[in-house]
C-alpha positions as CSV (number, residue, x, y, z in Angstrom):
1,X,-74.7,103.5,-73.4
2,X,-77.0,103.3,-76.4
3,X,-75.7,104.5,-79.7
4,X,-77.3,107.8,-81.1
5,X,-79.1,107.7,-84.3
6,X,-77.7,109.9,-87.0
7,X,-79.5,112.0,-89.6
8,X,-79.4,110.8,-93.3
9,X,-77.0,112.1,-96.0
10,X,-80.0,113.9,-97.6
11,X,-80.8,115.7,-94.3
12,X,-77.3,116.7,-94.0
13,X,-77.2,118.1,-97.6
14,X,-80.4,120.0,-97.0
15,X,-79.0,121.7,-93.8
16,X,-75.9,122.6,-95.6
17,X,-77.9,124.1,-98.5
18,X,-80.2,126.1,-96.1
19,X,-77.0,127.5,-94.3
20,X,-75.6,128.7,-97.6
21,X,-78.9,130.2,-98.7
22,X,-78.8,132.2,-95.3
23,X,-75.3,133.4,-95.9
24,X,-75.8,134.9,-99.5
25,X,-78.8,137.1,-100.4
26,X,-77.9,136.8,-104.2
27,X,-77.4,133.0,-104.2
28,X,-78.6,131.6,-107.6
29,X,-77.6,127.9,-107.5
30,X,-76.1,125.4,-105.1
31,X,-74.4,122.3,-106.5
32,X,-73.3,119.7,-104.0
33,X,-70.4,117.6,-105.1
34,X,-69.8,115.4,-102.1
35,X,-71.4,114.4,-98.8
36,X,-69.3,112.2,-96.6
37,X,-69.6,110.9,-93.0
38,X,-66.6,111.5,-90.9
39,X,-65.4,111.5,-87.3
40,X,-63.6,114.5,-85.8
41,X,-62.3,113.7,-82.3
42,X,-65.6,112.4,-80.6
43,X,-68.0,114.1,-83.0
44,X,-69.7,112.4,-86.0
45,X,-70.1,115.0,-88.9
46,X,-71.1,115.2,-92.4
47,X,-68.6,116.9,-94.7
48,X,-70.8,118.6,-97.4
49,X,-68.7,120.2,-100.3
50,X,-69.8,121.8,-103.6
51,X,-70.0,125.0,-105.5
52,X,-72.4,127.9,-104.9
53,X,-73.2,130.3,-107.8
54,X,-73.7,133.9,-106.5
55,X,-75.0,136.8,-108.6
56,X,-75.4,136.9,-112.3
57,X,-78.2,137.6,-114.4
58,X,-79.5,137.6,-118.0
59,X,-76.3,138.9,-119.5
60,X,-73.7,138.3,-116.9
61,X,-72.4,135.0,-115.5
62,X,-72.5,134.4,-111.7
63,X,-69.4,133.8,-109.6
64,X,-68.7,130.3,-108.6
65,X,-67.7,129.9,-104.9
66,X,-66.3,126.5,-103.7
67,X,-67.7,125.8,-100.2
68,X,-67.5,123.1,-97.5
69,X,-70.0,122.8,-94.6
70,X,-69.7,120.6,-91.6
71,X,-73.0,119.3,-90.3
72,X,-73.5,117.4,-87.0
73,X,-74.6,113.9,-87.8
74,X,-76.5,113.7,-84.5
75,X,-78.8,116.8,-84.8
76,X,-78.2,118.4,-88.1
77,X,-76.7,121.7,-86.9
78,X,-73.9,123.4,-88.8
79,X,-70.6,123.2,-86.8
80,X,-68.2,124.6,-89.3
81,X,-67.9,126.1,-92.7
82,X,-65.5,127.4,-95.2
83,X,-65.5,129.0,-98.7
84,X,-62.7,129.8,-101.0
85,X,-62.0,132.6,-103.5
86,X,-64.4,132.6,-106.3
87,X,-63.4,130.5,-109.3
88,X,-62.5,132.4,-112.4
89,X,-63.0,130.1,-115.4
90,X,-61.7,132.5,-118.0
91,X,-58.0,133.2,-118.0
92,X,-56.2,135.9,-120.0
93,X,-52.7,134.8,-120.4
C-alpha cells in the first residue's frame, strides 16, 4: 500500500487560521506559536497552537484566547479544536 502524501506545515497553519477566523466574528489577530506533526492512533495530524486576539479597538485592548487546532495531515480538514479561558495580563492583588 503506497504511503499517502501529507500537506505542508504552512498549509496546516493556514487551515487552522481559517478555522479560527470562522469561529470569531471579531477576531483581530492570530499568532501561531507551534505547529507540530503528530500521530493519534492511526491518524497523522498537525497540532497547531497559538493565541487569538478577539475584540478591542482604539482605546481598549483585545482579549487573548489560547487555542489549539488539530488538522488532518492528509487532507487539511480540522478534526479537533480547543480554546481556553481568555488570558488576563493585568493582575490586581
